[in-house]
C-alpha positions, 0 to 999 in steps of 0.5 A: 108762507112761513119757513117750514113751507119753504123747507117743504118746497125745498124739500119736494125739489130734492132727487132722491138720491139727494134726500138720501143724502140729506137723511144721512148726513142727518143720521150722521149729525146725530152720532156727532151729537151723542158723541160729543156729549158722551152717550156713546162710545167712539167705538159704538160712533165708529160702528154706528156710522159704518153700519150707517155707510153700508145701510145707506151706500154713502161710502163716498159722504164724510 
């Protein structure tokens, strides 16, 4: 079994809420990467992150 299979097994064990949180964190990390590489401005980052939090209901997650 390779690590991809292991990750799939771990993913399948997560609850729907845990999966949603993991997706949010991945999307947040992507926005941070764009900001670090100056692909988006700080204002764009904050707007996009706020929209993401609103749409996914993740206001308590930093």
